[in-house]
C-alpha positions as CSV (number, residue, x, y, z in Angstrom):
1,M,109.6,114.6,79.5
2,T,105.2,116.0,79.4
3,P,104.4,116.7,82.8
4,P,102.7,114.1,84.9
5,I,99.1,112.8,84.7
6,L,96.7,112.8,87.8
7,I,95.3,109.4,88.6
8,T,93.3,109.4,91.7
9,G,92.9,105.4,93.0
10,A,95.3,104.1,91.3
11,G,96.2,101.3,93.2
12,Q,94.5,98.5,91.9
13,R,91.6,97.8,89.0
14,I,91.2,100.4,86.6
15,G,93.7,102.6,88.1
16,L,96.7,100.8,88.5
17,A,96.2,99.5,84.7
18,L,96.1,103.0,83.8
19,A,99.2,104.1,85.5
20,K,100.9,101.1,84.5
21,H,100.0,102.0,80.4
22,F,101.5,105.3,80.8
23,I,104.8,104.7,82.7
24,A,105.1,102.1,79.7
25,Q,104.6,105.0,77.1
26,G,107.6,107.2,79.6
27,Q,104.5,109.2,80.7
28,A,105.1,110.8,84.1
29,V,102.5,109.7,86.7
30,I,101.2,110.7,89.7
31,I,98.8,108.3,91.2
32,T,96.6,108.3,95.0
33,Y,96.3,105.6,97.4
34,R,94.4,105.2,100.3
35,T,95.1,101.2,100.6
36,R,98.8,101.2,100.3
37,H,98.6,97.8,98.0
38,K,101.5,95.6,96.4
39,A,101.3,97.3,93.1
40,V,101.8,100.7,94.5
41,D,105.0,99.6,95.9
42,L,105.9,98.2,92.3
43,L,104.7,101.7,90.5
44,E,106.3,103.3,92.6
45,Q,109.3,101.6,92.0
46,Q,109.1,102.4,88.2
47,G,109.0,105.9,88.9
48,A,105.4,106.6,89.7
49,I,105.1,109.4,92.6
50,C,102.6,107.5,94.6
51,L,100.8,110.2,97.3
52,Y,98.8,108.6,100.0
53,A,95.3,110.6,100.0
54,D,91.9,110.3,102.1
55,F,89.3,111.9,100.2
56,S,86.0,110.6,103.0
57,S,87.2,114.1,104.6
58,D,87.5,117.9,103.5
59,E,90.7,117.9,105.2
60,G,91.8,114.9,103.5
61,I,91.2,116.3,100.1
62,N,92.4,119.9,101.0
63,T,95.7,117.7,102.5
64,F,96.0,116.1,99.0
65,I,96.2,119.1,97.0
66,T,98.9,120.6,99.2
67,L,100.8,117.5,98.7
68,L,99.9,117.6,95.0
69,K,101.6,121.3,94.4
70,A,104.8,120.5,96.4
71,Q,105.6,117.7,93.6
72,T,104.8,119.4,90.7
73,D,104.3,123.0,89.0
74,S,102.3,121.2,86.0
75,L,99.8,118.9,85.0
76,S,99.1,117.4,81.5
77,A,95.6,115.3,82.7
78,I,94.0,114.7,85.8
79,I,92.0,111.1,85.7
80,H,89.2,111.3,88.6
81,N,89.3,107.3,88.9
82,A,88.7,107.1,92.2
83,S,85.7,105.4,93.9
84,S,83.3,103.6,96.7
85,W,81.2,100.8,95.2
86,D,78.6,101.1,98.2
87,C,75.4,100.7,98.9
88,E,72.1,101.0,100.8
89,A,72.2,97.3,101.7
90,N,75.2,97.1,103.2
91,N,75.4,100.4,104.7
92,P,72.4,101.5,107.0
93,Q,73.4,104.2,108.0
94,F,72.3,106.5,104.7
95,E,72.8,109.4,106.1
96,Q,76.8,109.1,106.1
97,L,76.6,106.8,103.1
98,F,75.0,109.4,100.8
99,D,77.1,112.4,101.9
100,N,80.4,109.7,101.7
101,M,79.3,108.6,97.9
102,M,79.3,112.4,96.9
103,R,82.8,113.5,98.9
104,I,84.5,111.0,97.3
105,H,82.5,110.8,93.5
106,A,81.9,114.7,93.0
107,K,83.1,116.7,96.0
108,T,86.6,115.8,95.4
109,P,86.5,116.3,91.7
110,Y,85.0,119.5,92.2
111,L,87.6,121.0,94.9
112,V,90.5,119.2,92.7
113,N,89.1,120.8,89.5
114,L,88.9,124.1,91.0
115,R,91.9,124.3,93.0
116,C,94.7,122.3,90.7
117,A,93.3,124.4,86.9
118,D,96.5,126.4,87.5
119,L,98.7,123.4,87.2
120,L,96.8,122.3,84.1
121,L,96.9,126.4,82.7
122,N,100.3,125.8,83.2
123,Y,101.0,122.7,80.8
124,Q,98.7,124.6,78.4
125,A,100.8,128.1,78.2
126,S,103.9,125.8,77.6
127,H,103.0,123.0,74.9
128,A,100.3,125.3,73.4
129,K,97.6,122.4,73.4
130,P,94.6,121.7,75.8
131,A,95.2,120.1,79.2
132,D,92.7,117.5,80.0
133,I,90.0,116.7,83.0
134,I,88.5,112.7,82.9
135,H,86.2,111.9,84.8
136,L,85.3,108.0,85.5
137,T,81.5,108.0,86.0
138,D,79.1,105.3,85.1
139,Y,76.6,103.4,83.3
140,V,73.9,103.9,85.9
141,V,74.3,107.5,85.5
142,E,71.6,107.2,82.3
143,T,69.5,104.4,84.4
144,G,69.9,105.5,88.2
145,S,70.0,102.0,90.3
146,P,67.1,101.0,92.9
147,K,69.8,98.9,94.7
148,H,72.9,101.7,94.8
149,L,70.8,105.0,94.7
150,A,73.4,106.9,96.7
151,Y,76.2,106.1,94.3
152,A,73.8,106.8,91.4
153,A,73.5,110.1,92.6
154,S,77.0,111.0,93.2
155,K,78.3,109.6,89.7
156,A,75.3,111.7,88.0
157,A,77.0,114.4,90.1
158,L,80.1,113.6,88.5
159,D,78.5,113.7,84.8
160,N,76.8,117.3,85.4
161,L,80.3,118.4,86.4
162,T,81.9,117.4,83.5
163,K,79.5,119.7,81.0
164,S,79.8,122.9,83.7
165,F,84.0,122.5,83.9
166,S,83.8,121.8,80.1
167,A,82.1,125.4,79.4
168,K,84.3,126.7,82.5
169,Y,87.6,126.0,81.2
170,A,87.0,125.7,77.4
171,P,89.4,126.1,75.6
172,N,92.3,125.3,77.4
173,I,91.4,122.4,79.3
174,K,89.4,119.6,78.0
175,V,86.5,118.1,80.4
176,N,85.0,114.6,79.4
177,S,83.8,111.7,81.3
178,V,84.1,107.7,80.6
179,A,81.2,105.9,81.6
180,P,81.4,102.4,82.1
181,S,78.9,99.5,82.8
182,L,81.0,96.0,83.3
183,I,84.6,96.3,82.6
184,I,86.5,93.7,85.1
185,F,84.6,91.3,87.6
186,N,85.8,91.3,91.6
187,Q,87.6,87.8,92.5
188,H,85.0,87.2,94.7
189,D,82.1,87.3,92.2
190,D,80.5,83.4,91.7
191,E,79.6,82.5,88.8
192,Q,75.9,82.7,88.8
193,Y,76.5,86.8,89.5
194,R,79.0,86.5,86.3
195,A,76.5,84.8,83.7
196,K,73.7,87.1,85.1
197,T,76.0,90.2,84.6
198,L,77.4,89.3,81.6
199,K,73.6,89.1,80.0
200,K,73.1,92.5,80.9
201,S,74.8,93.8,77.5
202,L,74.7,93.1,73.5
203,M,78.5,92.3,73.6
204,G,78.1,89.7,76.5
205,I,81.8,90.1,77.5
206,E,84.0,90.9,80.8
207,P,86.0,93.4,78.4
208,G,88.7,94.1,80.8
209,C,90.3,97.2,81.5
210,Q,91.8,98.3,78.1
211,E,88.7,99.3,76.9
212,I,88.7,102.2,79.7
213,I,92.9,102.6,78.8
214,N,91.6,103.1,74.8
215,S,88.4,105.3,76.0
216,I,90.9,107.3,77.8
217,D,93.8,107.5,74.6
218,L,91.5,108.3,72.5
219,L,89.8,111.6,74.6
220,L,93.5,112.7,75.6
221,N,94.6,112.9,72.3
222,S,91.5,114.6,70.5
223,H,91.9,118.5,70.0
224,Y,88.3,119.1,69.6
225,I,85.9,116.6,71.9
226,T,84.8,118.3,75.3
227,G,81.9,117.9,77.5
228,R,81.1,114.6,76.5
229,A,80.7,111.4,78.4
230,L,82.0,108.1,76.8
231,P,79.8,105.4,77.0
232,V,81.6,102.1,77.8
233,D,78.9,99.4,78.1
234,G,78.9,97.0,75.3
235,G,75.8,98.2,73.9
236,R,73.6,97.8,77.7
237,H,71.4,100.8,76.9
238,L,69.6,98.8,74.2
239,K,68.9,95.5,76.2
């Protein structure tokens, strides 16, 4: 079996869909979760290694890295999916909000990429092909967001880390990002919000998690793409 793929924040939504996809292919998977949803139990039953991780503090990040290295000495890929969709309107503690967004979306990938590079390099050395790091960023990297200022800034930082790490680790590790806009709605999103959001893209649909799976499969299967951001936005930049 190919050494595991690490997926952070895979207890729900896109991360969960990715974990299910790889497990169905017979690929070993390690996931992180902060809230143990029922889906985490199911992933564990299907063979995934499920590690609790709290990325809200440096201690939590480093504790996770120690746990990860106790589980495996090799990784074929790291997919940084863990995210927090927080905004200034819901969190008036702006100092805390900014620090939290930067820690989850930029500092965690930064530290994991640096301290777990040896696991990826072990894979590259034994399989004679590059390992992968993939960052899940966001469409707002291009535009900013007046309603999610700290969130947008942190995802832009992650986009920049894609470029820096690709240069640092080439040719042994490919580093790319996927930058989605709407992929799936939340259950509590009302019809008015859904209709307004759908109009923001040229394609005008809720594409579903398969679009992200397809994009990540493309990057994993490539032997040449690195340092790039793959937009999955339905042509939103042209609206």
